[in-house]
TORKOL-4160 file (C-alpha; in steps of 0.2 Angstrom, whole numbers, padded with zeros to 4 digits, m for minus):
432
<pt num="1" X="0029" Y="0397" Z="0165"/>
<pt num="2" X="0028" Y="0386" Z="0181"/>
<pt num="3" X="0042" Y="0374" Z="0181"/>
<pt num="4" X="0043" Y="0359" Z="0194"/>
<pt num="5" X="0061" Y="0352" Z="0196"/>
<pt num="6" X="0065" Y="0335" Z="0204"/>
<pt num="7" X="0082" Y="0332" Z="0211"/>
<pt num="8" X="0090" Y="0320" Z="0222"/>
<pt num="9" X="0103" Y="0333" Z="0228"/>
<pt num="10" X="0101" Y="0351" Z="0232"/>
<pt num="11" X="0108" Y="0365" Z="0243"/>
<pt num="12" X="0115" Y="0365" Z="0255"/>
<pt num="13" X="0123" Y="0350" Z="0248"/>
<pt num="14" X="0139" Y="0355" Z="0239"/>
<pt num="15" X="0140" Y="0347" Z="0222"/>
<pt num="16" X="0138" Y="0351" Z="0204"/>
<pt num="17" X="0120" Y="0345" Z="0202"/>
<pt num="18" X="0114" Y="0354" Z="0217"/>
<pt num="19" X="0122" Y="0371" Z="0211"/>
<pt num="20" X="0116" Y="0368" Z="0194"/>
<pt num="21" X="0098" Y="0366" Z="0199"/>
<pt num="22" X="0099" Y="0381" Z="0211"/>
<pt num="23" X="0107" Y="0392" Z="0198"/>
<pt num="24" X="0094" Y="0388" Z="0185"/>
<pt num="25" X="0079" Y="0390" Z="0197"/>
<pt num="26" X="0086" Y="0407" Z="0203"/>
<pt num="27" X="0089" Y="0413" Z="0185"/>
<pt num="28" X="0072" Y="0407" Z="0179"/>
<pt num="29" X="0063" Y="0416" Z="0193"/>
<pt num="30" X="0073" Y="0432" Z="0188"/>
<pt num="31" X="0065" Y="0431" Z="0171"/>
<pt num="32" X="0048" Y="0430" Z="0178"/>
<pt num="33" X="0044" Y="0412" Z="0179"/>
<pt num="34" X="0040" Y="0402" Z="0194"/>
<pt num="35" X="0050" Y="0387" Z="0200"/>
<pt num="36" X="0046" Y="0373" Z="0213"/>
<pt num="37" X="0061" Y="0362" Z="0218"/>
<pt num="38" X="0057" Y="0345" Z="0225"/>
<pt num="39" X="0072" Y="0338" Z="0234"/>
<pt num="40" X="0077" Y="0327" Z="0249"/>
<pt num="41" X="0081" Y="0335" Z="0266"/>
<pt num="42" X="0100" Y="0337" Z="0269"/>
<pt num="43" X="0103" Y="0336" Z="0287"/>
<pt num="44" X="0089" Y="0339" Z="0299"/>
<pt num="45" X="0093" Y="0356" Z="0304"/>
<pt num="46" X="0095" Y="0363" Z="0286"/>
<pt num="47" X="0082" Y="0375" Z="0282"/>
<pt num="48" X="0088" Y="0381" Z="0265"/>
<pt num="49" X="0076" Y="0389" Z="0253"/>
<pt num="50" X="0077" Y="0399" Z="0238"/>
<pt num="51" X="0074" Y="0418" Z="0239"/>
<pt num="52" X="0062" Y="0418" Z="0224"/>
<pt num="53" X="0058" Y="0399" Z="0221"/>
<pt num="54" X="0049" Y="0386" Z="0232"/>
<pt num="55" X="0058" Y="0371" Z="0239"/>
<pt num="56" X="0048" Y="0355" Z="0245"/>
<pt num="57" X="0059" Y="0345" Z="0256"/>
<pt num="58" X="0055" Y="0326" Z="0258"/>
<pt num="59" X="0061" Y="0315" Z="0272"/>
<pt num="60" X="0077" Y="0306" Z="0268"/>
<pt num="61" X="0091" Y="0295" Z="0275"/>
<pt num="62" X="0107" Y="0306" Z="0278"/>
<pt num="63" X="0124" Y="0301" Z="0272"/>
<pt num="64" X="0118" Y="0286" Z="0262"/>
<pt num="65" X="0131" Y="0271" Z="0263"/>
<pt num="66" X="0145" Y="0283" Z="0268"/>
<pt num="67" X="0142" Y="0295" Z="0255"/>
<pt num="68" X="0137" Y="0314" Z="0257"/>
<pt num="69" X="0121" Y="0311" Z="0248"/>
<pt num="70" X="0103" Y="0310" Z="0255"/>
<pt num="71" X="0092" Y="0295" Z="0251"/>
<pt num="72" X="0074" Y="0300" Z="0249"/>
<pt num="73" X="0062" Y="0289" Z="0259"/>
<pt num="74" X="0048" Y="0284" Z="0248"/>
<pt num="75" X="0032" Y="0290" Z="0256"/>
<pt num="76" X="0017" Y="0289" Z="0243"/>
<pt num="77" X="0007" Y="0304" Z="0239"/>
<pt num="78" X="0017" Y="0316" Z="0250"/>
<pt num="79" X="0021" Y="0328" Z="0235"/>
<pt num="80" X="0004" Y="0327" Z="0226"/>
<pt num="81" X="m0005" Y="0341" Z="0235"/>
<pt num="82" X="0010" Y="0353" Z="0234"/>
<pt num="83" X="0012" Y="0350" Z="0215"/>
<pt num="84" X="m0007" Y="0352" Z="0212"/>
<pt num="85" X="m0007" Y="0369" Z="0220"/>
<pt num="86" X="0009" Y="0374" Z="0211"/>
<pt num="87" X="0000" Y="0369" Z="0194"/>
<pt num="88" X="0016" Y="0366" Z="0184"/>
<pt num="89" X="0018" Y="0368" Z="0165"/>
<pt num="90" X="0033" Y="0358" Z="0164"/>
<pt num="91" X="0041" Y="0344" Z="0174"/>
<pt num="92" X="0060" Y="0344" Z="0174"/>
<pt num="93" X="0069" Y="0329" Z="0181"/>
<pt num="94" X="0088" Y="0330" Z="0186"/>
<pt num="95" X="0090" Y="0311" Z="0190"/>
<pt num="96" X="0084" Y="0295" Z="0182"/>
<pt num="97" X="0082" Y="0286" Z="0199"/>
<pt num="98" X="0072" Y="0289" Z="0216"/>
<pt num="99" X="0064" Y="0306" Z="0213"/>
<pt num="100" X="0066" Y="0304" Z="0195"/>
<pt num="101" X="0053" Y="0291" Z="0196"/>
<pt num="102" X="0042" Y="0303" Z="0206"/>
<pt num="103" X="0045" Y="0316" Z="0191"/>
<pt num="104" X="0038" Y="0303" Z="0179"/>
<pt num="105" X="0023" Y="0300" Z="0189"/>
<pt num="106" X="0020" Y="0319" Z="0191"/>
<pt num="107" X="0021" Y="0322" Z="0172"/>
<pt num="108" X="0011" Y="0307" Z="0167"/>
<pt num="109" X="m0003" Y="0309" Z="0179"/>
<pt num="110" X="m0005" Y="0327" Z="0174"/>
<pt num="111" X="m0001" Y="0325" Z="0155"/>
<pt num="112" X="0014" Y="0337" Z="0156"/>
<pt num="113" X="0030" Y="0337" Z="0146"/>
<pt num="114" X="0045" Y="0329" Z="0155"/>
<pt num="115" X="0062" Y="0335" Z="0153"/>
<pt num="116" X="0078" Y="0326" Z="0159"/>
<pt num="117" X="0095" Y="0333" Z="0162"/>
<pt num="118" X="0109" Y="0320" Z="0161"/>
<pt num="119" X="0120" Y="0327" Z="0174"/>
<pt num="120" X="0130" Y="0312" Z="0179"/>
<pt num="121" X="0140" Y="0298" Z="0172"/>
<pt num="122" X="0131" Y="0286" Z="0184"/>
<pt num="123" X="0142" Y="0271" Z="0181"/>
<pt num="124" X="0156" Y="0281" Z="0189"/>
<pt num="125" X="0147" Y="0281" Z="0206"/>
<pt num="126" X="0142" Y="0263" Z="0208"/>
<pt num="127" X="0155" Y="0261" Z="0222"/>
<pt num="128" X="0143" Y="0270" Z="0234"/>
<pt num="129" X="0131" Y="0255" Z="0231"/>
<pt num="130" X="0133" Y="0238" Z="0239"/>
<pt num="131" X="0138" Y="0224" Z="0227"/>
<pt num="132" X="0146" Y="0236" Z="0215"/>
<pt num="133" X="0151" Y="0226" Z="0199"/>
<pt num="134" X="0154" Y="0228" Z="0181"/>
<pt num="135" X="0136" Y="0221" Z="0178"/>
<pt num="136" X="0129" Y="0234" Z="0190"/>
<pt num="137" X="0138" Y="0248" Z="0180"/>
<pt num="138" X="0131" Y="0242" Z="0164"/>
<pt num="139" X="0114" Y="0241" Z="0172"/>
<pt num="140" X="0114" Y="0259" Z="0177"/>
<pt num="141" X="0119" Y="0265" Z="0160"/>
<pt num="142" X="0105" Y="0255" Z="0152"/>
<pt num="143" X="0093" Y="0262" Z="0165"/>
<pt num="144" X="0097" Y="0280" Z="0162"/>
<pt num="145" X="0096" Y="0277" Z="0144"/>
<pt num="146" X="0079" Y="0270" Z="0145"/>
<pt num="147" X="0073" Y="0284" Z="0157"/>
<pt num="148" X="0079" Y="0297" Z="0144"/>
<pt num="149" X="0068" Y="0289" Z="0131"/>
<pt num="150" X="0053" Y="0291" Z="0142"/>
<pt num="151" X="0055" Y="0310" Z="0141"/>
<pt num="152" X="0051" Y="0323" Z="0128"/>
<pt num="153" X="0068" Y="0331" Z="0127"/>
<pt num="154" X="0085" Y="0328" Z="0136"/>
<pt num="155" X="0097" Y="0341" Z="0141"/>
<pt num="156" X="0116" Y="0337" Z="0140"/>
<pt num="157" X="0128" Y="0348" Z="0150"/>
<pt num="158" X="0141" Y="0346" Z="0136"/>
<pt num="159" X="0144" Y="0341" Z="0118"/>
<pt num="160" X="0154" Y="0326" Z="0124"/>
<pt num="161" X="0139" Y="0320" Z="0134"/>
<pt num="162" X="0127" Y="0323" Z="0120"/>
<pt num="163" X="0137" Y="0312" Z="0109"/>
<pt num="164" X="0139" Y="0299" Z="0122"/>
<pt num="165" X="0120" Y="0298" Z="0125"/>
<pt num="166" X="0117" Y="0296" Z="0106"/>
<pt num="167" X="0129" Y="0282" Z="0106"/>
<pt num="168" X="0121" Y="0273" Z="0120"/>
<pt num="169" X="0104" Y="0274" Z="0112"/>
<pt num="170" X="0095" Y="0289" Z="0117"/>
<pt num="171" X="0082" Y="0292" Z="0103"/>
<pt num="172" X="0074" Y="0308" Z="0110"/>
<pt num="173" X="0080" Y="0325" Z="0105"/>
<pt num="174" X="0095" Y="0331" Z="0115"/>
<pt num="175" X="0100" Y="0349" Z="0118"/>
<pt num="176" X="0117" Y="0354" Z="0124"/>
<pt num="177" X="0114" Y="0367" Z="0138"/>
<pt num="178" X="0128" Y="0369" Z="0151"/>
<pt num="179" X="0126" Y="0377" Z="0168"/>
<pt num="180" X="0131" Y="0395" Z="0167"/>
<pt num="181" X="0144" Y="0404" Z="0178"/>
<pt num="182" X="0142" Y="0421" Z="0186"/>
<pt num="183" X="0157" Y="0429" Z="0178"/>
<pt num="184" X="0155" Y="0445" Z="0188"/>
<pt num="185" X="0154" Y="0436" Z="0205"/>
<pt num="186" X="0170" Y="0427" Z="0202"/>
<pt num="187" X="0179" Y="0441" Z="0194"/>
<pt num="188" X="0177" Y="0452" Z="0210"/>
<pt num="189" X="0185" Y="0439" Z="0222"/>
<pt num="190" X="0200" Y="0445" Z="0233"/>
<pt num="191" X="0213" Y="0432" Z="0233"/>
<pt num="192" X="0224" Y="0441" Z="0245"/>
<pt num="193" X="0212" Y="0437" Z="0259"/>
<pt num="194" X="0214" Y="0419" Z="0257"/>
<pt num="195" X="0233" Y="0420" Z="0256"/>
<pt num="196" X="0234" Y="0430" Z="0272"/>
<pt num="197" X="0222" Y="0419" Z="0281"/>
<pt num="198" X="0231" Y="0403" Z="0277"/>
<pt num="199" X="0249" Y="0410" Z="0278"/>
<pt num="200" X="0253" Y="0410" Z="0260"/>
<pt num="201" X="0265" Y="0424" Z="0254"/>
<pt num="202" X="0257" Y="0436" Z="0242"/>
<pt num="203" X="0270" Y="0432" Z="0228"/>
<pt num="204" X="0270" Y="0413" Z="0231"/>
<pt num="205" X="0264" Y="0402" Z="0216"/>
<pt num="206" X="0247" Y="0394" Z="0221"/>
<pt num="207" X="0241" Y="0378" Z="0212"/>
<pt num="208" X="0223" Y="0375" Z="0217"/>
<pt num="209" X="0208" Y="0363" Z="0216"/>
<pt num="210" X="0190" Y="0365" Z="0221"/>
<pt num="211" X="0177" Y="0351" Z="0222"/>
<pt num="212" X="0170" Y="0336" Z="0231"/>
<pt num="213" X="0185" Y="0326" Z="0237"/>
<pt num="214" X="0178" Y="0309" Z="0231"/>
<pt num="215" X="0186" Y="0293" Z="0223"/>
<pt num="216" X="0177" Y="0296" Z="0206"/>
<pt num="217" X="0187" Y="0313" Z="0205"/>
<pt num="218" X="0203" Y="0304" Z="0202"/>
<pt num="219" X="0211" Y="0314" Z="0216"/>
<pt num="220" X="0225" Y="0302" Z="0220"/>
<pt num="221" X="0232" Y="0305" Z="0203"/>
<pt num="222" X="0231" Y="0324" Z="0205"/>
<pt num="223" X="0239" Y="0324" Z="0222"/>
<pt num="224" X="0253" Y="0314" Z="0216"/>
<pt num="225" X="0256" Y="0325" Z="0201"/>
<pt num="226" X="0255" Y="0341" Z="0211"/>
<pt num="227" X="0267" Y="0333" Z="0224"/>
<pt num="228" X="0279" Y="0329" Z="0211"/>
<pt num="229" X="0280" Y="0347" Z="0205"/>
<pt num="230" X="0281" Y="0354" Z="0223"/>
<pt num="231" X="0296" Y="0343" Z="0227"/>
<pt num="232" X="0306" Y="0354" Z="0216"/>
<pt num="233" X="0297" Y="0371" Z="0220"/>
<pt num="234" X="0297" Y="0372" Z="0239"/>
<pt num="235" X="0290" Y="0390" Z="0239"/>
<pt num="236" X="0274" Y="0385" Z="0230"/>
<pt num="237" X="0258" Y="0379" Z="0238"/>
<pt num="238" X="0243" Y="0367" Z="0234"/>
<pt num="239" X="0227" Y="0374" Z="0240"/>
<pt num="240" X="0212" Y="0362" Z="0240"/>
<pt num="241" X="0194" Y="0368" Z="0244"/>
<pt num="242" X="0181" Y="0354" Z="0247"/>
<pt num="243" X="0178" Y="0339" Z="0258"/>
<pt num="244" X="0175" Y="0321" Z="0256"/>
<pt num="245" X="0182" Y="0303" Z="0258"/>
<pt num="246" X="0198" Y="0307" Z="0248"/>
<pt num="247" X="0203" Y="0321" Z="0260"/>
<pt num="248" X="0214" Y="0309" Z="0271"/>
<pt num="249" X="0222" Y="0301" Z="0255"/>
<pt num="250" X="0228" Y="0318" Z="0249"/>
<pt num="251" X="0235" Y="0322" Z="0266"/>
<pt num="252" X="0244" Y="0306" Z="0267"/>
<pt num="253" X="0252" Y="0308" Z="0249"/>
<pt num="254" X="0259" Y="0325" Z="0254"/>
<pt num="255" X="0265" Y="0319" Z="0272"/>
<pt num="256" X="0274" Y="0304" Z="0264"/>
<pt num="257" X="0284" Y="0316" Z="0253"/>
<pt num="258" X="0287" Y="0328" Z="0268"/>
<pt num="259" X="0276" Y="0342" Z="0259"/>
<pt num="260" X="0263" Y="0345" Z="0272"/>
<pt num="261" X="0269" Y="0362" Z="0275"/>
<pt num="262" X="0265" Y="0366" Z="0256"/>
<pt num="263" X="0247" Y="0359" Z="0257"/>
<pt num="264" X="0232" Y="0370" Z="0263"/>
<pt num="265" X="0216" Y="0360" Z="0265"/>
<pt num="266" X="0202" Y="0373" Z="0267"/>
<pt num="267" X="0187" Y="0362" Z="0269"/>
<pt num="268" X="0170" Y="0366" Z="0261"/>
<pt num="269" X="0170" Y="0384" Z="0255"/>
<pt num="270" X="0154" Y="0393" Z="0249"/>
<pt num="271" X="0147" Y="0410" Z="0246"/>
<pt num="272" X="0159" Y="0425" Z="0243"/>
<pt num="273" X="0174" Y="0415" Z="0250"/>
<pt num="274" X="0173" Y="0404" Z="0235"/>
<pt num="275" X="0177" Y="0418" Z="0224"/>
<pt num="276" X="0191" Y="0423" Z="0235"/>
<pt num="277" X="0198" Y="0406" Z="0234"/>
<pt num="278" X="0198" Y="0405" Z="0215"/>
<pt num="279" X="0207" Y="0423" Z="0214"/>
<pt num="280" X="0220" Y="0416" Z="0226"/>
<pt num="281" X="0226" Y="0403" Z="0213"/>
<pt num="282" X="0238" Y="0406" Z="0199"/>
<pt num="283" X="0233" Y="0389" Z="0191"/>
<pt num="284" X="0218" Y="0377" Z="0193"/>
<pt num="285" X="0222" Y="0359" Z="0191"/>
<pt num="286" X="0209" Y="0345" Z="0187"/>
<pt num="287" X="0210" Y="0327" Z="0183"/>
<pt num="288" X="0192" Y="0320" Z="0185"/>
<pt num="289" X="0187" Y="0308" Z="0171"/>
<pt num="290" X="0169" Y="0307" Z="0177"/>
<pt num="291" X="0162" Y="0324" Z="0173"/>
<pt num="292" X="0148" Y="0329" Z="0162"/>
<pt num="293" X="0152" Y="0347" Z="0164"/>
<pt num="294" X="0167" Y="0355" Z="0172"/>
<pt num="295" X="0158" Y="0369" Z="0182"/>
<pt num="296" X="0173" Y="0372" Z="0193"/>
<pt num="297" X="0183" Y="0375" Z="0177"/>
<pt num="298" X="0172" Y="0389" Z="0171"/>
<pt num="299" X="0172" Y="0396" Z="0188"/>
<pt num="300" X="0191" Y="0396" Z="0189"/>
<pt num="301" X="0192" Y="0405" Z="0172"/>
<pt num="302" X="0179" Y="0418" Z="0177"/>
<pt num="303" X="0192" Y="0422" Z="0190"/>
<pt num="304" X="0205" Y="0423" Z="0177"/>
<pt num="305" X="0213" Y="0407" Z="0182"/>
<pt num="306" X="0220" Y="0396" Z="0169"/>
<pt num="307" X="0217" Y="0377" Z="0170"/>
<pt num="308" X="0227" Y="0361" Z="0167"/>
<pt num="309" X="0216" Y="0346" Z="0165"/>
<pt num="310" X="0214" Y="0329" Z="0157"/>
<pt num="311" X="0206" Y="0327" Z="0140"/>
<pt num="312" X="0189" Y="0320" Z="0146"/>
<pt num="313" X="0171" Y="0324" Z="0145"/>
<pt num="314" X="0167" Y="0341" Z="0153"/>
<pt num="315" X="0184" Y="0347" Z="0152"/>
<pt num="316" X="0187" Y="0347" Z="0133"/>
<pt num="317" X="0172" Y="0359" Z="0131"/>
<pt num="318" X="0181" Y="0372" Z="0142"/>
<pt num="319" X="0200" Y="0370" Z="0141"/>
<pt num="320" X="0208" Y="0374" Z="0124"/>
<pt num="321" X="0225" Y="0367" Z="0124"/>
<pt num="322" X="0239" Y="0381" Z="0123"/>
<pt num="323" X="0226" Y="0394" Z="0124"/>
<pt num="324" X="0218" Y="0396" Z="0141"/>
<pt num="325" X="0228" Y="0382" Z="0149"/>
<pt num="326" X="0233" Y="0364" Z="0145"/>
<pt num="327" X="0222" Y="0349" Z="0140"/>
<pt num="328" X="0233" Y="0334" Z="0143"/>
<pt num="329" X="0230" Y="0316" Z="0136"/>
<pt num="330" X="0217" Y="0306" Z="0147"/>
<pt num="331" X="0231" Y="0294" Z="0149"/>
<pt num="332" X="0245" Y="0306" Z="0154"/>
<pt num="333" X="0256" Y="0301" Z="0168"/>
<pt num="334" X="0257" Y="0311" Z="0184"/>
<pt num="335" X="0275" Y="0315" Z="0179"/>
<pt num="336" X="0268" Y="0323" Z="0162"/>
<pt num="337" X="0255" Y="0333" Z="0172"/>
<pt num="338" X="0269" Y="0339" Z="0184"/>
<pt num="339" X="0279" Y="0344" Z="0169"/>
<pt num="340" X="0264" Y="0354" Z="0162"/>
<pt num="341" X="0263" Y="0364" Z="0179"/>
<pt num="342" X="0282" Y="0367" Z="0178"/>
<pt num="343" X="0281" Y="0374" Z="0161"/>
<pt num="344" X="0267" Y="0386" Z="0166"/>
<pt num="345" X="0277" Y="0392" Z="0182"/>
<pt num="346" X="0292" Y="0396" Z="0171"/>
<pt num="347" X="0283" Y="0406" Z="0158"/>
<pt num="348" X="0275" Y="0422" Z="0165"/>
<pt num="349" X="0271" Y="0429" Z="0148"/>
<pt num="350" X="0261" Y="0414" Z="0143"/>
<pt num="351" X="0253" Y="0414" Z="0159"/>
<pt num="352" X="0246" Y="0431" Z="0157"/>
<pt num="353" X="0239" Y="0427" Z="0140"/>
<pt num="354" X="0231" Y="0411" Z="0147"/>
<pt num="355" X="0223" Y="0422" Z="0160"/>
<pt num="356" X="0215" Y="0434" Z="0147"/>
<pt num="357" X="0209" Y="0419" Z="0136"/>
<pt num="358" X="0201" Y="0411" Z="0152"/>
<pt num="359" X="0190" Y="0426" Z="0155"/>
<pt num="360" X="0184" Y="0426" Z="0137"/>
<pt num="361" X="0180" Y="0408" Z="0139"/>
<pt num="362" X="0170" Y="0411" Z="0155"/>
<pt num="363" X="0160" Y="0424" Z="0146"/>
<pt num="364" X="0154" Y="0411" Z="0133"/>
<pt num="365" X="0147" Y="0401" Z="0148"/>
<pt num="366" X="0138" Y="0415" Z="0157"/>
<pt num="367" X="0122" Y="0411" Z="0167"/>
<pt num="368" X="0112" Y="0423" Z="0156"/>
<pt num="369" X="0115" Y="0413" Z="0140"/>
<pt num="370" X="0112" Y="0396" Z="0148"/>
<pt num="371" X="0095" Y="0401" Z="0156"/>
<pt num="372" X="0089" Y="0408" Z="0139"/>
<pt num="373" X="0093" Y="0392" Z="0131"/>
<pt num="374" X="0083" Y="0382" Z="0144"/>
<pt num="375" X="0068" Y="0394" Z="0142"/>
<pt num="376" X="0068" Y="0391" Z="0124"/>
<pt num="377" X="0068" Y="0372" Z="0126"/>
<pt num="378" X="0053" Y="0374" Z="0138"/>
<pt num="379" X="0044" Y="0385" Z="0126"/>
<pt num="380" X="0046" Y="0372" Z="0112"/>
<pt num="381" X="0037" Y="0359" Z="0122"/>
<pt num="382" X="0023" Y="0368" Z="0130"/>
<pt num="383" X="0006" Y="0360" Z="0128"/>
<pt num="384" X="0015" Y="0344" Z="0123"/>
<pt num="385" X="0001" Y="0330" Z="0126"/>
<pt num="386" X="m0012" Y="0343" Z="0132"/>
<pt num="387" X="m0028" Y="0335" Z="0136"/>
<pt num="388" X="m0043" Y="0342" Z="0127"/>
<pt num="389" X="m0056" Y="0328" Z="0131"/>
<pt num="390" X="m0073" Y="0330" Z="0139"/>
<pt num="391" X="m0074" Y="0334" Z="0158"/>
<pt num="392" X="m0083" Y="0318" Z="0163"/>
<pt num="393" X="m0068" Y="0308" Z="0157"/>
<pt num="394" X="m0055" Y="0318" Z="0167"/>
<pt num="395" X="m0056" Y="0306" Z="0182"/>
<pt num="396" X="m0054" Y="0291" Z="0172"/>
<pt num="397" X="m0040" Y="0298" Z="0162"/>
<pt num="398" X="m0031" Y="0303" Z="0177"/>
<pt num="399" X="m0032" Y="0285" Z="0184"/>
<pt num="400" X="m0026" Y="0278" Z="0167"/>
<pt num="401" X="m0011" Y="0290" Z="0166"/>
<pt num="402" X="m0006" Y="0285" Z="0184"/>
<pt num="403" X="m0007" Y="0267" Z="0179"/>
<pt num="404" X="0003" Y="0270" Z="0163"/>
<pt num="405" X="0016" Y="0280" Z="0173"/>
<pt num="406" X="0019" Y="0265" Z="0184"/>
<pt num="407" X="0020" Y="0253" Z="0169"/>
<pt num="408" X="0033" Y="0264" Z="0161"/>
<pt num="409" X="0043" Y="0264" Z="0176"/>
<pt num="410" X="0042" Y="0245" Z="0177"/>
<pt num="411" X="0046" Y="0243" Z="0159"/>
<pt num="412" X="0061" Y="0255" Z="0160"/>
<pt num="413" X="0069" Y="0245" Z="0173"/>
<pt num="414" X="0064" Y="0228" Z="0165"/>
<pt num="415" X="0071" Y="0234" Z="0148"/>
<pt num="416" X="0088" Y="0238" Z="0155"/>
<pt num="417" X="0089" Y="0222" Z="0165"/>
<pt num="418" X="0083" Y="0212" Z="0150"/>
<pt num="419" X="0096" Y="0220" Z="0138"/>
<pt num="420" X="0110" Y="0216" Z="0151"/>
<pt num="421" X="0105" Y="0198" Z="0152"/>
<pt num="422" X="0105" Y="0196" Z="0134"/>
<pt num="423" X="0122" Y="0203" Z="0132"/>
<pt num="424" X="0128" Y="0191" Z="0146"/>
<pt num="425" X="0121" Y="0176" Z="0137"/>
<pt num="426" X="0130" Y="0181" Z="0121"/>
<pt num="427" X="0146" Y="0182" Z="0131"/>
<pt num="428" X="0143" Y="0165" Z="0138"/>
<pt num="429" X="0140" Y="0158" Z="0120"/>
<pt num="430" X="0156" Y="0165" Z="0114"/>
<pt num="431" X="0165" Y="0157" Z="0129"/>
<pt num="432" X="0158" Y="0140" Z="0125"/>
């Protein structure tokens, strides 16, 4: 099969969606399929391309509105020639906006099946957009729902997200397919390298976190909880790998408690060093409530590192409370989170059992299993809407499909806006 993927974020950008697209592209090629990834540029000097798959980079505005995202500049017809040469069998969209619109156009004008992976709880990211409001958050929910209903099938990275999409009104078939983890890669990390590099004793307790350091990750809460624990355990360390706008806030929290000597901020970590970082940890901590899939949780467990997390989407599918870590209430206080860390640190026997179970959990989320499930989904929709009409009608049909695609894009956004207005009017009537 030839699969064309559209994504608003891609390597070398560091983030779950970018890595998910890259992993699936690589693994699909490993099974003999061909993949073309259509994505914005990420820094002018970045020339990243897959070893086996193709990447079409589109002009984009870097660091949009203070974020670490690239905003694609809409230049009409720039991708048409490339996609025509690639001759895809399936179009796979990874976002409902921006290049998500281009994915719909590519699918409709070629009469191809369109798949959409709902990677993100978009309402958690509206703070990156001017005029953020509750109304805007409702709008992006409705917009992503309407987009999903324009596709043949929808991929949910976790069961929690699949249930949420059904609840929000997605009517198209939804399949749960998590992004897989390379168990062998993370199992072979050498944690002692990281400890030596950053001046951490080999026998010290290391609490760790990996990910983008952004407000939607609930990192103020996490930093406060870990700091509470470290106040009583002055020989332990908090290791954070990642970068983003919340980095200064984490440093401030630790400085205010005179704990800066126990904090190690590693910045962005990639490649083999990422496996070393996970292996350097004794415990991985996670407090985000905005995830659709906790990729970093499965990576940590592939390194044999137990996890303490809040009971939220993405985490509850990976962490089994009392088995491979702790899954605390979504409303747990920082004090309760700190207490869970304390209990882990004081029970070596339980910690070893959690490590064994963490490895078992990671194997259930292997990349081999995930890509086979995605291939099965593609195969189930091949030929959907195939055009068998006479040759002389092809040109007219192409024009008709292009117009239909534009109409669907307008309708998608109009429906979302209309529903929001109706709900607003209902609230006004109730207030009257």
